[in-house]
C-alpha positions in Angstrom: -118.3 -16.9 119.9 -119.9 -15.5 116.8 -119.6 -11.8 116.0 -122.2 -9.9 113.9 -120.6 -8.4 110.8 -123.0 -5.5 110.4 -126.7 -5.0 110.0 -126.7 -2.7 106.9 -124.3 -4.3 104.5 -124.4 -7.9 105.6 -127.5 -8.5 107.7 -127.4 -11.8 109.6 -123.7 -12.6 108.6 -121.3 -13.6 111.4 -117.6 -14.1 111.9 -115.9 -16.4 114.4 -114.6 -14.3 117.3 -113.3 -14.6 120.8 -114.9 -13.0 123.8 -115.4 -12.8 127.5 -118.5 -14.3 129.2 -119.3 -12.7 132.6 -121.6 -14.5 135.0 -123.1 -12.4 137.7 -126.2 -12.5 139.9 -127.4 -9.2 138.4 -125.9 -9.4 135.0 -128.1 -6.5 133.7 -126.6 -4.2 136.4 -123.1 -5.2 135.4 -123.9 -4.5 131.7 -125.3 -1.1 132.7 -122.3 -0.2 134.8 -119.9 -1.1 131.9 -121.9 1.1 129.6 -121.3 4.0 132.0 -117.5 3.5 131.8 -115.3 5.8 129.7 -115.1 4.6 127.1 -118.4 2.8 127.2 -118.1 -1.0 127.1 -121.1 -2.6 125.3 -121.9 -6.2 125.5 -124.9 -8.4 125.0 -126.8 -10.6 127.4 -127.4 -14.2 126.3 -128.5 -17.2 128.5 -127.8 -15.2 131.7 -124.3 -14.1 130.8 -122.9 -10.8 129.6 -120.9 -11.5 126.5 -118.1 -9.0 125.5 -117.0 -9.6 121.9 -113.3 -8.8 121.6 -113.1 -8.7 117.8 -113.0 -4.9 117.7 -110.9 -4.4 120.8 -107.4 -3.2 119.8 -104.4 -4.7 121.7 -103.6 -1.3 123.2 -107.2 -1.2 124.7 -106.8 -4.5 126.6 -105.6 -2.9 129.9 -108.4 -0.3 129.9 -111.0 -3.0 129.3 -109.6 -5.3 132.0 -109.4 -2.5 134.5 -113.0 -1.4 133.8 -114.3 -5.0 134.1 -112.4 -5.6 137.3 -113.6 -2.3 138.8 -117.3 -3.0 137.9 -117.1 -6.6 139.1 -115.4 -5.5 142.3 -118.6 -3.5 143.1 -121.0 -6.2 141.9 
């Protein structure tokens, strides 16, 4: 996937990245539920999928992210 560098200093610039694409019947509800997690998980919806860009997720945050996604999807 492509990751936005930043709007202020480099508007429109992207970097190659890896991410997670989540397909769900009510993808907007999944996105909202992830935003309510602590810490909040923010993605973007494109072509009916919730995209989570992993470029800024530190390795020590992987387990927290996976547990939150699994928890939310278990309720979806």
